[in-house]
C-alpha positions as CSV (number, residue, x, y, z in Angstrom):
1,M,15.0,-19.3,45.2
2,P,14.2,-21.5,41.6
3,K,11.0,-23.2,42.1
4,V,11.1,-27.5,40.5
5,C,7.8,-28.7,39.5
6,V,8.3,-32.7,39.8
7,E,5.7,-35.9,38.7
8,V,5.7,-37.6,42.7
9,P,3.6,-40.9,43.4
10,Q,1.0,-40.6,45.6
11,H,1.8,-43.5,48.2
12,I,5.4,-41.6,49.0
13,L,3.5,-38.1,49.0
14,D,1.0,-39.6,51.5
15,D,4.6,-41.5,53.1
16,L,6.1,-37.7,53.9
17,G,2.3,-36.2,54.7
18,K,3.4,-38.4,58.3
19,H,6.4,-36.5,58.8
20,I,5.5,-32.7,58.2
21,G,3.7,-30.6,60.0
22,D,3.7,-28.9,63.4
23,D,5.9,-30.7,66.5
24,K,7.3,-33.1,63.6
25,K,10.5,-33.9,61.6
26,F,9.6,-31.2,58.6
27,L,7.8,-27.8,58.7
28,S,6.6,-28.4,54.7
29,L,6.7,-30.3,52.0
30,S,9.7,-27.9,50.2
31,D,11.9,-28.7,52.9
32,A,11.4,-32.4,53.2
33,V,12.2,-32.6,49.4
34,R,15.0,-30.2,50.3
35,T,16.6,-31.9,53.8
36,A,16.1,-35.2,51.1
37,C,17.9,-34.1,48.3
38,R,20.6,-32.6,50.3
39,K,21.3,-35.7,52.3
40,M,21.5,-37.4,49.3
41,L,23.3,-35.8,47.8
42,D,26.3,-36.0,49.9
43,M,25.8,-39.8,50.4
44,L,27.3,-39.8,46.5
45,D,29.7,-37.5,47.3
46,E,30.8,-39.7,50.0
47,I,30.4,-42.7,47.0
48,D,32.3,-40.3,44.5
49,K,35.4,-40.1,47.6
50,R,34.9,-43.5,47.7
51,Q,35.7,-44.4,45.0
52,G,38.2,-41.7,44.0
53,R,36.3,-39.8,41.8
54,M,36.5,-37.2,43.9
55,E,39.4,-35.2,45.8
56,E,38.6,-34.8,49.8
57,K,38.3,-31.2,50.4
58,I,41.9,-29.6,52.5
């Protein structure tokens, strides 16, 4: 799996940290970032479909 390097403001990392760990929503920071990206892409796909910029899969 490719690795990427990004700059993230500390306050966002602090907020994410509250949701990472045992018995929390995400297992790791990587897991949280991947999940957020996937959800954002799904939302963008829905917007594109509504705007007629994307054909729906049959």
